[in-house]
C-alpha positions in Angstrom: 111.3 86.5 69.5 110.1 83.4 71.3 109.2 84.3 74.9 107.9 82.2 77.8 106.4 83.6 80.9 106.4 81.3 83.9 103.6 82.2 86.3 100.2 83.7 85.3 99.5 85.9 88.2 99.2 89.7 87.9 102.7 90.4 86.6 102.9 87.3 84.4 99.6 87.7 82.6 100.2 91.4 81.9 103.7 90.8 80.7 102.7 87.9 78.5 99.9 89.9 76.8 101.9 93.0 76.3 105.0 91.2 74.8 102.6 89.3 72.5 101.0 92.5 71.4 104.4 93.5 69.9 104.5 90.5 67.7 106.6 88.1 69.8 105.6 84.5 70.1 104.6 84.2 73.7 103.7 81.2 75.9 102.2 81.7 79.3 103.1 78.7 81.6 101.4 77.8 84.8 100.9 74.5 86.8 97.3 75.4 87.5 95.2 73.8 84.7 92.0 75.7 85.7 93.8 79.1 85.5 95.3 78.1 82.1 91.9 77.1 80.7 90.4 80.4 82.0 93.2 82.4 80.3 92.6 80.6 77.0 89.1 82.0 77.2 90.4 85.5 77.8 89.3 85.5 81.5 91.5 86.6 84.4 90.7 86.1 88.1 91.2 89.7 88.9 90.1 93.1 87.5 92.7 95.0 85.5 91.5 97.6 82.9 92.2 96.6 79.3 93.8 93.3 80.1 91.0 90.9 79.1 90.6 92.7 75.7 94.4 92.4 75.1 94.3 88.6 76.0 91.5 88.0 73.5 93.2 90.0 70.8 96.7 88.5 71.1 95.4 85.0 71.3 93.2 85.5 68.3 96.2 86.8 66.3 98.2 83.7 67.3 100.9 85.5 69.2 99.9 84.3 72.7 99.1 80.9 74.0 98.9 79.2 77.4 100.0 75.8 78.6 100.8 73.7 81.7 103.5 71.8 79.8 107.1 72.8 80.7 108.6 71.1 77.7 106.2 72.7 75.3 106.8 76.1 76.8 110.6 76.1 77.4 112.1 74.1 74.5 111.8 76.8 71.9 112.1 79.9 74.1 114.8 82.5 73.5 113.8 84.3 76.7 112.2 82.8 79.8 110.7 85.3 82.3 110.1 84.0 85.8 107.1 85.8 87.3 106.0 83.5 90.1 104.9 84.6 93.5 107.4 85.3 96.3 105.4 85.4 99.5 107.0 86.4 102.8 108.6 83.6 104.7 108.3 83.1 108.5 111.3 85.3 109.1 109.8 88.1 107.1 112.1 87.7 104.1 111.0 86.6 100.6 110.2 83.0 100.2 111.9 81.9 97.0 110.7 78.3 96.8 108.5 79.0 93.8 111.4 80.8 91.9 113.7 77.8 92.5 111.0 75.3 91.7 110.5 77.0 88.4 114.2 77.0 87.7 114.4 73.3 88.5 111.5 72.5 86.2 112.6 74.6 83.2 116.3 73.4 83.3 115.9 70.1 81.4 114.2 71.8 78.4 116.5 74.9 78.0 117.8 75.4 74.5 121.4 76.6 74.1 122.0 80.3 74.7 118.6 80.9 76.2 118.1 83.7 78.7 116.4 83.1 82.1 115.3 86.4 83.5 113.6 86.9 87.0 110.8 89.4 87.0 109.6 88.3 90.5 110.6 90.6 93.4 113.6 88.9 94.9 116.5 89.9 97.2 119.9 90.6 95.8 121.9 87.4 95.2 118.9 85.4 93.9 120.2 85.2 90.3 123.4 83.4 91.5 121.3 80.9 93.5 118.9 80.4 90.6 121.8 79.7 88.3 123.1 77.0 90.6 119.7 75.3 90.6 119.5 75.4 86.8 123.1 74.2 86.2 122.5 71.2 88.3 119.9 70.1 85.8 121.3 71.0 82.4 124.6 71.2 80.4 123.5 73.8 77.9 124.9 77.4 77.9 122.4 79.9 79.2 122.4 83.4 80.8 120.8 84.8 83.9 119.2 88.2 84.2 117.1 90.3 86.5 114.1 92.2 85.0 112.2 93.8 87.9 108.7 95.1 87.1 107.3 98.4 88.3 103.6 98.0 87.6 100.7 99.7 89.3 97.5 97.8 89.7 94.8 99.6 87.9 97.2 100.9 85.2 99.3 97.8 84.7 98.8 97.4 80.9 99.6 101.0 80.2 102.6 100.9 82.6 104.0 97.9 80.7 103.5 99.4 77.3 104.8 102.9 78.3 107.2 102.3 81.2 109.1 105.2 82.9 112.3 103.0 82.6 113.4 99.5 82.0 115.9 98.1 84.5 118.1 95.2 83.3 120.5 93.3 85.5 123.0 91.0 83.9 126.8 90.5 83.6 126.4 89.0 80.1 126.7 91.5 77.2 125.0 89.3 74.6 122.1 88.6 76.9 121.7 92.4 77.5 121.6 93.0 73.7 118.9 90.4 73.2 116.8 91.9 76.1 117.3 95.4 74.7 115.9 94.2 71.4 112.9 92.6 73.1 112.2 95.9 75.0 113.0 98.3 72.1 109.3 98.8 71.1 108.5 100.3 74.5 110.7 103.3 73.7 111.7 103.8 77.4 115.2 104.5 78.8 117.0 101.2 79.5 119.3 101.1 82.5 121.8 98.3 82.6 123.4 97.2 85.9 124.5 94.2 87.9 121.7 91.8 88.9 122.0 92.7 92.6 121.5 96.3 91.8 118.4 95.6 89.6 116.9 93.5 92.4 117.6 96.3 94.9 116.0 98.8 92.6 112.6 97.2 92.9 112.8 97.1 96.7 114.2 100.6 96.9 111.4 102.0 94.6 108.6 100.6 96.6 110.2 101.4 99.9 110.6 105.0 98.9 107.0 105.4 97.7 105.8 103.8 100.9 108.1 106.2 102.8 106.4 109.2 101.1 103.0 108.0 102.2 104.2 107.4 105.8 105.9 110.7 105.9 102.9 112.7 104.8 100.8 110.8 107.3 103.1 111.9 110.1 102.8 115.5 108.9 99.0 115.1 108.8 99.2 114.0 112.5 100.9 117.2 113.4 98.5 119.3 111.3 95.6 117.9 113.3 97.1 119.3 116.4 98.5 122.7 115.3 95.7 123.9 113.0 97.6 123.5 109.7 95.9 121.8 106.7 98.0 118.9 105.2 96.6 119.6 101.7 97.8 123.2 101.8 101.2 121.9 103.1 101.4 119.5 100.2 100.8 122.3 97.7 103.4 124.5 99.4 106.1 121.9 99.4 105.2 120.6 96.0 106.6 123.6 94.1 110.1 122.6 95.3 111.4 120.6 92.3 113.4 118.4 94.7 110.1 117.3 96.3 107.3 117.6 93.8 103.5 117.6 94.1 103.1 114.0 93.2 102.5 110.9 95.3 101.4 112.5 98.5 98.5 110.4 99.8 97.5 111.2 103.5 95.1 108.5 104.7 95.1 105.2 106.5 98.5 104.2 105.2 99.7 102.1 102.3 98.2 98.7 101.3 98.0 96.3 98.4 100.1 93.4 97.3 103.5 95.2 97.0 104.2 98.0 99.5 103.4 96.2 102.7 105.1 93.0 101.6 108.2 94.6 100.1 108.8 97.0 103.0 108.4 94.2 105.5 110.8 92.0 103.5 113.4 94.8 103.2 113.1 95.5 106.9 113.6 91.8 107.6 116.5 91.6 105.2 118.1 94.7 106.9 117.8 93.0 110.3 119.2 89.8 108.9 122.4 91.6 107.8 122.7 93.4 111.2 121.0 96.7 110.4 118.2 96.7 113.0 118.0 100.5 112.9 117.2 100.6 109.2 114.6 103.2 108.3 112.4 100.5 106.7 111.9 98.9 110.1 110.4 102.2 111.4 108.3 102.8 108.2 106.8 99.3 108.6 106.0 99.8 112.3 104.3 103.2 111.7 102.2 102.0 108.8 101.2 98.8 110.7 99.9 100.7 113.7 98.2 103.6 111.9 94.7 102.2 111.3 94.0 101.2 114.9 95.1 104.6 116.1 92.9 106.4 113.6 89.9 104.2 114.4 90.3 105.1 118.1 90.3 108.7 117.1 87.3 108.4 114.9 85.4 106.6 117.6 86.0 109.5 119.9 84.0 111.7 117.5 81.0 109.4 118.0 81.6 108.6 121.7 81.3 105.0 120.8 81.0 102.6 117.8 78.7 100.4 119.8 75.1 100.5 118.6 76.0 102.7 115.6 75.3 101.9 112.0 78.4 102.6 109.8 78.6 102.8 106.0 82.0 101.8 104.7 82.6 103.0 101.1 85.4 101.3 99.2 86.6 97.8 100.0 89.6 97.2 97.6 93.0 98.5 98.6 92.8 101.3 96.0 90.7 102.4 93.0 90.5 100.6 89.6 91.3 97.2 91.1 89.4 94.4 92.9 92.5 93.4 94.8 91.8 93.0 98.5 95.4 92.3 99.7 96.2 94.5 102.6 93.1 96.6 101.9 92.2 99.0 104.8 88.7 97.6 104.9 90.0 94.2 106.1 91.2 95.9 109.3 88.6 98.7 109.6 85.5 96.5 109.4 86.6 93.9 112.0 87.4 96.8 114.4 83.9 98.2 113.9 82.1 94.9 114.3 84.1 93.9 117.4 83.2 97.3 118.9 79.5 96.7 118.4 78.8 98.6 115.2 76.6 97.4 112.4 78.4 97.8 109.1 77.0 98.1 105.6 79.6 98.4 102.9 79.9 98.9 99.1 82.6 98.9 96.4 82.1 99.6 92.7 84.2 96.6 91.5 85.4 94.4 94.4 82.1 93.0 95.6 83.0 89.4 94.8 86.7 89.5 95.9 85.6 91.3 99.1 83.1 88.5 99.9 85.8 85.9 99.5 88.2 88.0 101.7 85.6 88.6 104.5 84.5 85.0 104.4 88.0 84.1 105.6 87.4 86.4 108.5 84.1 84.7 109.3 82.3 88.0 108.9 80.4 87.8 105.6 76.6 88.2 105.8 76.6 88.2 109.6 74.1 90.3 111.5 76.7 93.0 112.0 78.2 93.1 108.5 76.8 93.0 105.0 78.1 93.9 101.5 75.5 95.9 99.6 75.0 95.8 95.8 74.2 99.5 95.7 75.8 102.5 97.4 72.4 103.9 98.5 71.7 100.7 100.5 75.0 101.1 102.4 74.4 104.7 103.2 70.7 104.4 104.2 70.2 105.1 108.0 74.0 105.4 108.7 75.2 107.2 111.8 78.7 107.4 110.3 80.2 107.1 106.8 83.8 106.1 106.2 85.2 106.8 102.7 88.1 104.4 102.4 88.8 104.3 98.7 88.7 107.2 96.2 86.7 105.4 93.5 85.4 108.0 91.0 81.8 106.8 91.8 82.3 107.4 95.5 84.1 110.7 95.4 81.5 112.2 93.0 78.5 111.5 95.2 76.6 114.7 96.0 76.8 115.7 99.7 73.1 116.5 99.5 72.3 113.0 98.4 74.4 111.5 101.1 72.8 113.6 103.7 69.3 112.6 102.5 70.2 108.9 103.1 72.1 109.0 106.4 70.8 109.9 109.9 70.6 113.4 111.1 74.0 114.9 112.2 75.8 111.8 110.8 79.6 111.7 110.9 81.4 111.8 107.5 84.9 110.4 107.8 86.9 111.3 104.7 89.9 109.0 104.9 91.1 110.1 101.5 90.5 113.9 101.9 88.4 114.0 98.8 85.4 116.1 100.0 85.1 119.8 100.9 84.5 120.1 104.6 82.2 123.2 104.0 80.0 121.2 101.5 79.6 118.3 103.9 78.8 120.6 106.9 76.4 122.7 104.8 74.1 119.7 104.4 74.1 118.9 108.1 76.8 116.3 108.5 79.9 116.5 110.6 83.2 116.2 108.8 86.5 114.5 109.8 89.4 114.2 107.4 93.1 113.3 107.6 95.2 116.3 108.6 92.7 118.9 107.4 
């Protein structure tokens, strides 16, 4: 099948490479010539395990190519997947300008009976508006569909190849049959619904997962007061099949490119349709205020951040990615620096993307803040250590080694509850976790 993917960001590149790996003729389309040239060389501007190898393989086999030319990419395509960015607009809702711009640009080159499917995260009703934009520029028959993605950064290639489910939104039976054929190799359950429901599925999925994180953080807050241990609570509730042991992550809150954006957009959407008391509004508020509250609490353990050297371990928003979008470090480190602390930080993979992100905050390589190339250099002489991200390298450090590098009686702040309090205290450090 001939497939074109418009947009070569995270979702677009992964989708293009995976569909090509199943023998489809796939073209990745983007208006950025530098990005296209990089992709042709098998290079992506972000870290995602297994993706570069798949890009090289599928291009070498002739199943994947990249272009900036709409006519070349669209004229022979049976299925066009729109995977462009949908940043938040000033009112908090999704900004759809790039989706509609793609629709306007592809319309003149559509072949008869092509399918235009939106993979971008968009609010219900977007397919109807996109169809209007396309119909204004073409007379050929085409079908619209919604194909939301449910990828996790760090496992995106595997998620695409082995999805939990495939959600398809369309009112056109023939389009659904073609899309089913395209997705058959994945062997996953296919759920067909109206486009509005498919678009709502994406928001609902991310909002629910964000709610689980926020919920367990609220429980952790109570545990810190009443002597309970949140990890024991998680084990106890996890045996209830209605609840499960999975996806409980007490910590500084959710981050990344999806959860904060999607929850905020869903909250703004709810307000826009008159539902100001929607739960997503509260979830967003609780998550947004969590880091500052916890940093105040942690400072109380040291009396003050001022004059202290702090080692911050983990800069990306989660392990196995170099994505810095809504990473806790982007809020934690400015708080430390503004309070008078000297910060030395380290990340196994996100050193370069972190430098770019902190340059935007005018912090990089200042007297008070430096990104180290080695974890030992970040730890050496620290009065406090903050573990922000549970990278394997960081959670497997020996407490004895950490204690040998930091100052005597240093504070170890385990924001991911990965270390054993007794092991940390045994080597002479003080331990603070989340709800434990």
